C-alpha positions in Angstrom: 0.0 0.0 0.0 2.8 2.4 0.9 4.4 1.7 -2.5 1.2 2.6 -4.4 0.8 5.8 -2.4 4.4 6.8 -3.1 4.0 6.0 -6.8 0.8 8.0 -7.1 2.4 11.0 -5.3 5.4 10.9 -7.7 3.2 10.6 -10.7 1.1 13.5 -9.6 4.2 15.7 -9.1 5.5 14.7 -12.6 2.2 15.5 -14.3 1.9 18.9 -12.6 5.4 20.0 -13.6 4.5 21.2 -17.1 1.7 23.3 -15.6 4.0 25.0 -13.2 6.5 25.7 -16.1 3.8 27.3 -18.3 4.4 31.0 -17.4 1.6 33.5 -17.9 2.2 36.7 -19.9 0.2 38.9 -17.6 2.1 41.5 -15.7 4.5 44.3 -16.5 7.0 44.2 -19.3 9.7 46.6 -20.5 9.3 47.3 -24.2 12.4 47.5 -26.4 12.5 49.3 -29.7 13.8 46.7 -32.2 15.2 49.5 -34.4 17.2 51.5 -31.7 17.5 48.9 -28.9 16.3 51.5 -26.4 13.9 50.5 -23.6 10.9 52.7 -24.3 8.1 51.9 -22.0 6.4 49.7 -19.5 3.3 47.8 -20.8 1.0 46.0 -18.4 -0.6 42.9 -19.9 -3.9 41.8 -18.2 -6.7 39.4 -18.6 -10.2 40.9 -19.5 -13.1 38.5 -20.2 -10.7 35.7 -21.1 -8.6 37.7 -23.5 -5.2 39.5 -23.1 -5.0 43.3 -23.3 -2.1 45.6 -22.6 -1.8 49.3 -21.8 1.2 51.6 -21.6 1.7 52.4 -17.9 4.9 54.4 -18.2 7.0 56.1 -20.9 10.7 55.8 -20.0 12.5 58.0 -22.5 12.7 61.7 -21.5 11.7 62.8 -25.0 8.5 60.7 -24.8 7.2 62.2 -21.5 3.8 63.7 -21.9 3.4 62.7 -25.5 0.0 62.5 -27.0 -1.2 60.0 -29.6 -1.5 62.3 -32.6 -1.6 59.4 -35.0 -4.4 57.6 -33.2 -8.0 57.7 -34.6 -11.3 58.0 -32.8 -11.5 58.4 -29.1 -7.7 57.8 -28.6 -6.8 60.8 -30.9 -4.7 63.4 -29.0 -4.9 61.4 -25.8 -1.8 60.6 -23.6 0.2 57.6 -24.8 0.5 56.6 -21.1 -2.7 54.8 -20.3 -3.3 53.8 -24.0 -4.4 50.2 -24.6 -2.1 49.0 -27.3 -2.7 45.2 -27.1 -6.2 43.9 -27.7 -7.9 40.5 -27.7 -5.1 37.9 -27.6 -6.2 34.3 -26.8 -4.0 31.5 -25.6 -3.6 28.6 -28.1 -2.6 25.0 -27.5 1.2 25.8 -28.0 1.2 28.3 -25.1 1.2 31.2 -27.5 -1.1 34.1 -27.5 -2.6 35.2 -30.9 -5.8 36.3 -32.6 -5.5 39.9 -31.4 -3.8 43.2 -32.4 -1.0 45.5 -31.3 -1.0 49.2 -32.0 2.2 51.3 -32.6 1.3 54.8 -31.4 4.5 56.3 -32.9 3.4 55.1 -36.4 -0.3 55.1 -36.0 -0.5 51.5 -37.3 -2.3 48.4 -36.0 -0.9 44.9 -36.6 -2.0 41.4 -36.0 -0.1 40.1 -33.0 1.3 37.0 -31.5 3.2 36.6 -28.2 5.0 33.8 -26.5 7.4 33.3 -23.6 10.9 32.6 -24.8 11.8 29.0 -24.1 15.4 29.8 -23.2 14.7 32.9 -21.2 11.4 32.7 -19.2 11.6 36.4 -18.3 11.6 37.3 -22.0 8.4 37.8 -24.1 8.6 37.6 -27.9 6.1 40.0 -29.4 5.4 39.7 -33.1 3.5 42.2 -35.2 2.7 41.2 -38.7 0.8 42.0 -41.9 0.3 39.0 -44.2 3.7 37.2 -44.4 5.8 40.2 -43.3 6.6 40.4 -39.6 8.9 41.9 -37.0 9.6 40.5 -33.6 10.5 42.5 -30.5 11.7 41.1 -27.2 10.0 42.5 -24.1 11.5 41.9 -20.6 9.6 41.2 -17.5 9.6 43.9 -14.8 10.8 42.3 -11.6 10.3 45.3 -9.3 
């Protein structure tokens, strides 16, 4: 009886390990401009009605402080970039990737389809891919560890 209990306990631990390793993308992330390499902002990713959204919580470059979204349309036009929701409607797929939503670049005024996933080699790194048709660019965002 003791052997069966030990076996079941070990089996339960082994089966739960992949669940513990599957890191969520919610939380705060430092965004890095893939053209300049500069850390530009903090984006907080959060769950809303089962989908992932993200808003700019802080602009880090002195020249970006107080900037308004002059390339936005609709209700976001001329609103502060800080507080702007730039990631909308991502859903988790079976490969632990998040897709099916969009990401908005307030500097360029463009919205792209978006896909995100935690880097397998660096669990504190989030790969963020924006794409149009077959063309894409991938940025690396880094988890804020307070």
